N, C-alpha and C positions, 0 to 999 in steps of 0.2 A: 570433688576431684581428688583422687588419692594418688600421691606420687613418690613419697620418699621414705627411706628407712630412717630410724632415729638413732643418733649417736649418744654415747654416754654423756658427753658434755652438754648436749642439748637437753637431755632429760634432767640433768642436774640443775641447769639454769631454770628450766620451766618449773621444776619442783620447788626451787627456792622462791620463784616468783609467786607460785601458788600459796606457799606458806605465808609470804608477806601479805597476800590478799586476805587470808584468813585472820592474820594478826591485826590488820588495819580495818577489817570490816568491809562491808560492801556498799559504802556510801556512794551516791551518784555524783558526777561532776556537775559543774555549773553550766550546762549546755542550754541554749535557748534557740527558739525558732528564728529564722532569718526573714527579713522583709522581702517579700516576693519580687520586688522591683530592684532591689539592691544587688549589684554584681557580687557574686560570691564564687569561690573556688572550692570544689569538693575533692578530697583525696580519696581515691579508691585503691585499697591495698589488697592485692591478690597474690597468688603464687603459681609458679609454673605457667600454664596457659589456660585461662578461663574462656578464651575465644572472644574477649572484648577488644575488638579491633579499633583502630583509630577512626575508621569510617562509622562504626557503631556509636562510638562516643561523640563523634561530630554530629550524628543524627540527633542525639539528645540535646546538644547545644543549640541546634536549629529549632527544636521544639521549645527550648527554654533558654533564650538568648542571654539571660542574666547569669547562667550557670556555666562555669568552665570546669571540666573534669580533668584531674591529673591522676593517672594510674601509676602506682608503684608496685612493681612485681618482685616478690621474694623468689629466690632461686628454687626453694623447696617448701613443702608443707612444714618440715621441721623448723626452718628458719622463721616462717610465719607464726608458728606456735610459740617459739621462744620470744619473739617480738611482742606477741599478744599478751602473754602472762607477765612479762617484765614491765610493760607500759601500763597494764591494768594496775599492777601493784604501785607503780610510780604515780598514777593518777593523771597522767598526761602523755601526749606523744603519739597516740593512735590515730589512724586515718578516720575520716568521717564515716567511711564504710570499710569494714574489715571482713575478708573472706575467712571462713573457718572450715576445716576438714571434719568429716563425719566422725573420725576416730577420736578426735579430741574435743568434740562438742560436749560429751558428757561431763568433762571437767569444767567446761565453761558454764554449763547450766547452774553450777553452784553459785555463780556470781551474777544472777539475773538482774539484780538492782543496778548493775553497771551497764545495762543495755536497754535500749528503747524497745517497748512492746510493738512488734511489727504487725500484729493482727489487725486486719481491716476488712471491711465488707467486700472490697473488690479483690481480695485474695483468699477469701474463705472457700474452702473446698477445692483449691487449686491442685493439691497434691494427694498422693496416696496417704492413708492415715499414718503409716509407719514413718514416712518422710517428715511429716509435721511433728509427730510425737517426739522424735529424736531431738527437736530444737525447742521443746516446750518445757518450762520449769515446773517444779512441783506445785507452785501456786497458779499455774495456768497461763503464764506469760510466754508468748512466742518471741524468742530472741533471734531467730534466724529464718530467712526466706530461702527455700531450696533453689539451688542453681542447676544441679544435674544429678543423675544417678549413674551407676556403672555396671549395666548389664554386660555379661561377659560372652565373648565368642572366642575363636582361636585364629590368630594371625599366623601366616606361614609363608615361607620362601618357596615359591613354585620351582625355582631353578634347582634348589637342593633336593626337593622331593623327586624331581625328574632324574637327578643323578642316582637316586636310590631305587629307581624303577617304580616309584609309587605314582598314583594319580596326581594330577596337578590342577584339573578343572575344579572350581569351587564346589559345584554340585557333587562331584565325585568325592572330593575330600570331605565334604560335609557328611556324606554317607559313611565314609571310612571311619570318621572320628565320632560318629554318633554312638553313644554307649556309656559305659561307666569308666571309672579311672583305670581299672585293669585293662580295658580296651585301649585307652590312650597310651598306657605303658607298653602294651603288646605291639601296637603299631610302631611305637618308638623303638622297640627291640628289633623289628624288621628293618627299620631305617638304619639303626646302628650296625646291623650285620652287613649292610652294603658298604660300610667303611668309606663314606664320602669325605671324611675329614671334619665334618660338622657334628655338633651334638643335636639331640632331639629337642630338648628344651633349654631355656636360658639358665634357670637357677632353681635350687630347692626352695629358696625363700619365696619366690614368686608362685611356685606351684602349691606350696603349703598355704599361701594366702587364699588361693582358689578353693582349697579344701575347707579351710576354716570358715569361709563365708557360707557354707552349706549346712551349718549346724545352728540351731536356735540358741542353745546355751552351751557354748564351747568353753569359754574361759570363766564365765561368771553365771551364777544364778540370777534370777530376776530381782532378788533383793540386794544384789551387788556382791554377794559372797564369792570369793575367788575359788574356783574348782579346777583350775588348769592342771594342778599337780595330781588330782585324784580322778579326774574324768578320763576313763580309759581311751576315749576317742582321740584325745590330744596326743598322748604318748604313741598310740597306734599310727596316727597320721604322721607324726614327727619321724618315727622309725621307718615307715613305709616309703615316704618321699625320699629320705636319705638313702635307703637301700636301692631305690630306682635311680637316684642321681649318680650313683657310682659309675654307671655305664651310659646314662642318658643325658646328663646335665653338662653344660659348658663350664660350670663352677664359677661363673662370673657374677659377683654380688650385685644384685639389682640396684640401679641408680649410680653405680660406680662408673668412672670414665671407661673402664675396660668393657663393661656391660653395654654401654652406649656404642662404643666402637664395634662391639661384636654384632650389633644389629646391621651395621654397614658392611662389615667384611665377611658375613656369612658364618659366624661362629656357631649359630644354632638355627634350626629349621622352623621351630614353632614356638609360640609363647601365648600364654593366657592374655586375652585382649579385651579388657573393658573398653567401652566406647572412647573414653578420654585418652586411651593409649594410642589411638590412631595419630593424634597430633604429635605425640612423643616420637613414634616411629618415623613419621615423615620428617620431623625436625632433625633426627639423628641420621637419617639415611636419604637425603634429598636426591641422590643420584642413582639409587637402586630402583629398578623397574620391575622387580619380581614379587613384591609383597601382594598377597591376596588374603581374603577372609573366608573362613569356613563358618557357616551358620550352625554351629554345634558347640556343645560344652559338656565335659564329662559329668554324668549323673544329672543331666538336664539343664540346670541353670544356676546362676549365682550372680550376686551383685557385689562389686568391689568398688567402694568409694562413693563419692558424691559429696558436694560441699554446700555451704550456706553463705549468705551475706548477712552480716550483723551491723548494727548501728550503735557504737559505744556512746554512752551518755556524756562522756567527757568532751565530745565534739561541740563546736560552736554553731553548727547549722543542722541540728538533728532532724528537724521537720523536712528540710530540703533533701537531706540524706535518705530519710525514710521514703520520700517520694521517688527518688532516683533508684533505690534498691528495689522498690516495687516495680518500676518500669523495666529494670534489667532482668528481673525474674519472670516477666510476663511471657506468654507462649511465643510471640513473634521474635522477641530478643533471644529466647532460649534456642529457637530454631536457627537463628543467625549465628549464635555461638557454636552450635553443633556443626554447621557447615564450615566454620572457620577452624575449629580445633577438635571436633569429634566429641564434645561434651554432650551426652545424651540428655534431652530435656527431662526434667522431673515433673513437669506439668502434664497431667493426664489429658487435658484438652488438646495438647500438641499432637497426640498420637494419631488423630484422624485428619490432621492438616496435610493437604497434598504436598506442601513444601517439604514436609518431613517424609511422608510415605514414598515420595518420588526421588528423594535425595540420593545422589551417587557420589563416589569419590574417585577422581581420575587417577590419583597416585596409587590407589589400591586396585588398579586395573578396572576402573569403573564399577567397583562393587556397589551393590544397592544397599548402602549403609543405613538408610532410613528404615527400610523394611527388615533388614537383618537385625538391627538392634531393637526394633519393636518386637520382633519374634523372641529375641533373647530376654527382653524385659518381661514378656508374658510367661517365660519359662521359670522366672524367679518365684519360688514358692516359700522360701524361708529367708529371713534377714536376721542376722545374729543380734542378740541382746548385747549392747555395749554400755557398760557402766563406767564409773570413774577410773577404774584401773585397767580397762581394756587395752588402751594404747601402750601402757607400761608393760603389761604382760606380753603383748605381741612383740614388743621390742626385745624382751628377754628371750623369747622363743626364736625370733629371727636371728639374734646373735648366736644362739646355740646352733642353728642350721648352718650359719656362716662358718663357725669354728670347724665343723665337720667338713664342709666343702673346701675349705682352705687347708685341710690336713693338720689342723692344730690339735684336734681331739678326735677320739673315736665316737661312734654314736652313743654308746653307753656312758662314756665319760662326759659327753656334752649334756646328755639328758640329766645326769646327776647334778651338774652345775645349774641347769635350767630350773630344776626343782628347788635348789638352794636359793637361787636368785629371786624366784617368784615368792618364796616364803619371806625373803628379806623385804619385800614390798609392803608387807602388812604393817 
């Protein structure tokens, strides 16, 4: 599950923690298995909304009466990342189970000795190969069990499209938006010409994220070499999305309070919508009745986000935590989380389950979210390589996009700073 932008302060803290980890080495903590009959409490550290409802956690307690689960939710992925690297460096303080975002998993793989190997006979072959490999260390240790993936559709406000004289029915909007990015911008220009008072999309940053997810080696080569400043696709995408944002974007920085409020007050008509975004939209706009989903995405498909559950070795009940993480990431629990928060299952066995294929969402006007996101997942043909510096490079680029959208710099000025800032990461 991917939800947050990274601030300079967060990056600095996480970087310092990572340095401390390297300086102190990767020794494991003194964790031991718990007596299966002894009452224990497991702390589950997540961020945003993983869909782990009180009812779901109570179900585990019913199955395992000796285990009480306490869920601690960080507000953002950034906050969870800072907490993870700070407490890894300290050697204590992490939860028994820690959620990890796909974008910073590459950094975490460097510290495999600090995590329990989660590979087991009953979870072998659960996931697509790319999902498992992203959480596997160079020596073959699986440190994360996949929770979800983020196949992308397009969410839209039917009331705003109606004001612009555009179709509002999901099938018609799907047909309208099926095509490449130029088609998406072209429809946006038609919407903008109607002068509804709303923008076509939310932000350049969010739109750029969708573009970036459609390249195999966008920021880095497979050996980890950063190519973001020399890969012409990066600059072209950066320039193009900002040129279009001048007339099509609401210029509301993603994850900011204004961006969240914009969802509720109709500041923008469409937004790129990975499955987990459904829970975000519903949480931000509980009284809005006009959100719908188009089963389409520019240039076919893309995956944005997806998370993992890890078990730090510094915990006191690592065997019980491993068992619980395995249960939480099994197909039935992934489907339950999807129904609660829209986090699309990463388990391939779930895709033929009728509980998923028939799933609908009343808030999105009874959209067939199960089938829509199964279709969107099948449309994903490329997943980006994400090395150790991927998250840091993305932050630099996103900051550059924000500077232009907030009027601080021109496109050329901002790109020049992006190049300088990326080179400084070396």
